[in-house]
N, C-alpha and C positions, 0 to 999 in steps of 0.2 A: 584616770585626772584626765579634768577638764583642762584644755590652753584661756588665762589673759588675755589682754590686752596684746593684740589682735596679733597674734601666731599660732600654729596653728599646730598639732598634734599631728607628729610623722613614720614612714617605718623605711627605709633607704632600700630599695629596690638590690637584690643583686645581684647583676649576672655576669657571666662567666666568659672571662675574653678571651677573646676572638682570637685568634692565629696570625699572627705579622709580619711581616720580613724583618723587622726591629725584637732585642730583648732593651725593655726599660725596666731594673733593680725594683723590688716591689717598693720599697724604703723608699727610692729617689723619685714615685710617681705621684703625684700631688691633683683630684678631682679636684676641676675648678667647679664644675658641672653636678648633679647627680641627678639620678632619681628614684622617681621617688610618691609614696601612697600619701593620699592624708587619710589621718583615722578616725578623723574631731578639729571642730574654729571652733575660735573666739563666735563670741558671741557676738564681737563690731568689728570681723569682717565682713569687706566690701562683697563677703558672696561664703557663697556654701560651699566648699570643697569636697567635702566628704566621701570621697570613695573613692577620689578620682589623680591621679597619674599627671603627678607634675613635674616640673623641670628648674631646684632650687640651685643657688649659687651656696655652692658646700662650706662654704667664710663662715656661714651668719647661725650656720647648724646651733644647737646648741640642746646638752645631752646632760639631763638629771638625773641621780638613780636616789628611788627614793627605798624604800622599807625591801632593799637586796631587787626592786626593778627598775631596770634602766631606762627613760622615757628619751623621745628625741623629740625637740619642738622644733619654730624654721618661723620670724619674724614675718609675717605676711608681703613684707616689702620686698623682699630675696627672689620672692617669688619669679622664675621669668617667664615661664609659655606653661599648660595646660594641655594634655590632652582628650 
């Protein structure tokens, strides 16, 4: 799937939760930021970040299901930083 309109095709990096002093129920936990790997970039993006790990604002994530497969996109403006 090729992203268009300054979008990036991403894969969320699932990190194991670390042991802490507080318990937060899963249904109450909302991540403001997510670590993701960029799988592909639209041709009109400012930089080609394919293969890079980036931090995004989680609220801008777009999940699309097409022919039984799920794809996750993010607009270029929702990027926070790159590794």
